[in-house]
C-alpha positions as CSV (number, residue, x, y, z in Angstrom):
1,M,53.8,-27.9,-14.3
2,V,57.4,-27.6,-15.5
3,M,60.1,-30.0,-14.4
4,P,62.9,-28.9,-12.0
5,G,65.7,-27.2,-13.8
6,M,63.5,-26.0,-16.5
7,L,61.8,-22.6,-17.2
8,S,58.4,-22.3,-18.9
9,A,58.2,-20.1,-22.0
10,S,56.3,-17.4,-20.1
11,R,58.9,-17.3,-17.3
12,T,61.7,-17.2,-19.8
13,A,60.0,-14.3,-21.6
14,R,59.6,-12.4,-18.3
15,L,63.2,-13.1,-17.5
16,L,64.3,-11.6,-20.8
17,D,61.6,-8.9,-20.8
18,V,60.3,-9.9,-24.2
19,P,57.0,-11.2,-25.5
20,E,56.8,-15.0,-25.7
21,S,56.4,-14.8,-29.5
22,F,60.0,-13.4,-29.7
23,L,61.6,-16.4,-28.1
24,P,61.6,-18.6,-31.2
25,L,63.4,-15.9,-33.2
26,L,66.2,-15.9,-30.6
27,S,66.5,-19.7,-31.0
28,E,66.3,-19.5,-34.8
29,H,69.2,-17.0,-34.9
30,H,71.3,-19.2,-32.6
31,V,71.6,-16.7,-29.7
32,F,69.4,-18.6,-27.3
33,P,68.8,-22.3,-26.6
34,C,65.9,-24.1,-28.2
35,P,63.1,-25.3,-26.0
36,D,62.5,-28.9,-25.3
37,G,59.4,-30.8,-26.5
38,D,57.2,-29.2,-23.9
39,G,58.3,-25.7,-24.7
40,A,60.4,-25.3,-21.6
41,Y,63.9,-24.0,-21.5
42,D,66.8,-25.6,-19.6
43,V,68.0,-23.2,-16.8
44,R,71.7,-24.2,-17.4
45,M,71.4,-23.4,-21.1
46,V,69.7,-20.1,-20.4
47,R,72.4,-19.1,-17.9
48,M,75.1,-20.0,-20.5
49,A,73.4,-17.9,-23.1
50,L,73.1,-14.9,-20.8
51,S,76.8,-15.2,-19.8
52,R,78.0,-15.6,-23.4
53,L,75.9,-12.7,-24.7
54,P,75.4,-10.1,-21.9
55,W,73.2,-7.9,-24.2
56,L,70.5,-10.6,-23.8
57,R,69.8,-9.0,-20.4
58,R,69.0,-5.7,-22.1
59,L,66.4,-6.9,-24.6
60,G,63.6,-4.9,-22.9
61,V,65.7,-1.8,-22.5
62,P,65.2,1.2,-24.8
63,L,68.5,2.0,-26.6
64,C,69.5,4.7,-29.0
65,D,71.4,4.2,-32.3
66,R,74.8,4.7,-30.6
67,E,74.0,2.1,-28.0
68,L,72.7,-0.3,-30.6
69,A,75.9,0.1,-32.6
70,L,77.9,-1.3,-29.7
71,I,75.9,-4.5,-29.9
72,D,75.8,-4.7,-33.7
73,P,76.7,-1.8,-36.1
74,R,73.9,-2.9,-38.5
75,L,71.2,-2.3,-35.9
76,T,69.1,0.8,-36.0
77,V,65.9,2.1,-34.5
78,P,63.1,1.0,-36.8
79,P,60.9,3.7,-38.4
80,F,57.8,4.5,-36.5
81,K,58.9,2.6,-33.4
82,G,60.2,3.8,-30.0
83,F,60.2,7.3,-28.8
84,E,62.4,10.5,-28.9
85,W,64.2,11.8,-25.9
86,A,67.0,14.4,-25.7
87,S,67.1,14.6,-29.5
88,R,67.7,10.8,-29.9
89,R,65.4,8.0,-30.9
90,Y,65.1,5.1,-28.5
91,C,63.6,1.7,-29.0
92,R,63.7,-1.6,-27.0
93,L,66.4,-3.9,-28.2
94,W,64.1,-6.8,-28.9
95,E,62.0,-4.6,-31.3
96,C,65.2,-3.5,-33.2
97,L,66.3,-7.1,-33.5
98,D,62.8,-8.2,-34.6
99,H,62.9,-5.5,-37.3
100,A,66.4,-6.3,-38.5
101,W,65.8,-10.1,-38.6
102,G,62.5,-9.5,-40.5
103,L,64.4,-7.5,-43.2
104,A,67.0,-10.2,-43.5
105,A,64.4,-12.9,-44.1
């Protein structure tokens, strides 16, 4: 059971529409708060991150290259990921970030 004012990792992942395994990457890149010792996230810190970086609410949304460029011009749809629709390639934002951060490491 999680203490009041805290979110479990699974609830946080559902809130952001990402797999739980992606949460540590967000923390490592300083765009999301780090969990406490029990792996839970402080609700106030999560709200602050979401208000500071509104694109965090779109992590599970498929975006095309034009939309990704509005978040960060270096982001692109990774090869062999996503889908094509209306002559554009789309991929979920968290997958694009995962790919970009993996290349940077």
